[in-house]
C-alpha positions in Angstrom: 85.6 190.9 120.3 86.3 188.6 117.4 83.4 186.3 118.3 81.0 189.3 118.4 82.2 190.4 114.9 81.9 186.8 113.6 78.4 186.5 115.1 77.3 189.8 113.4 78.8 188.8 110.1 77.1 185.4 110.3 73.7 187.0 111.1 74.1 189.4 108.2 75.0 186.6 105.8 72.1 184.5 106.9 69.7 187.4 106.5 71.0 188.1 103.0 70.7 184.5 101.9 67.2 184.2 103.5 66.0 187.3 101.7 67.2 186.0 98.3 65.5 182.7 98.8 62.2 184.4 99.7 62.5 186.6 96.7 63.0 183.5 94.5 59.9 181.9 96.0 57.8 185.0 95.5 59.0 185.3 91.9 58.1 181.6 91.3 54.7 182.1 92.8 53.9 185.1 90.7 55.2 183.4 87.5 53.0 180.4 88.2 50.0 182.4 89.3 49.8 181.0 92.8 48.2 183.2 95.4 46.4 185.5 93.0 43.0 184.4 93.9 41.4 186.5 96.6 38.7 184.7 98.4 35.9 186.7 100.0 34.2 185.0 102.9 30.7 184.0 101.9 31.1 184.6 98.1 33.9 182.0 97.8 32.8 178.8 96.2 34.7 175.6 96.9 35.7 173.8 93.8 34.6 170.2 93.5 37.4 168.0 92.0 36.3 166.3 88.8 36.0 162.6 88.9 38.6 161.0 86.7 39.2 157.4 85.9 37.6 154.3 87.4 36.3 154.1 90.9 38.3 151.0 92.1 36.5 150.9 95.4 33.4 149.4 93.7 35.3 147.1 91.4 34.7 143.4 91.8 37.2 142.1 89.3 40.4 143.6 87.8 40.2 141.7 84.5 37.2 142.5 82.3 38.2 140.2 79.4 39.5 136.7 78.8 42.3 135.4 80.9 45.5 134.5 79.1 45.6 130.7 79.0 49.3 130.6 79.7 48.7 132.1 83.2 48.1 129.6 85.9 47.9 129.6 89.7 51.1 128.2 91.0 51.5 126.6 94.5 55.0 127.5 95.7 56.3 127.0 99.3 52.8 127.1 100.8 51.6 130.2 98.9 49.7 130.6 95.7 51.1 132.9 93.0 49.9 133.6 89.5 52.4 133.3 86.7 53.1 131.5 83.4 53.0 127.7 83.5 56.6 127.4 82.4 57.8 129.9 85.1 55.9 127.9 87.7 57.5 124.6 86.6 60.9 126.2 86.5 60.6 127.5 90.0 59.5 124.0 91.2 55.8 124.8 91.8 52.6 122.9 91.1 50.6 124.7 88.4 46.8 124.5 88.1 44.6 126.1 85.5 42.5 129.1 86.4 
C-alpha cells in the first residue's frame, strides 16, 4: 500500500515539475518571438543566409602583407615550426629565414 501511495505521489510531482518546465519554455519562446511565423505550403520562401566574411575555401595564402622578419621556420625534432628566431634558438632548433 505504501509503495502505491509513493508511486502516485512521485508521478504527481513529476507531472507538476514537467508542466512548470514546459510553461517556462513556452514563455521564453513567446518572449523571443520563436514560433510566431506561420508557413503556408507553396507561399513560403526560404531565406538565403547572407554571405559574411571571407570565403577561406578559395584562399591561397593567409598572409596578405609583409612577413615579420623576426619569424623564421624552425627545424625541431624532425618537424618544421614557425616562431621567432630567439624562441627557435632557445628551444634548440635550427632557424632558417622565410
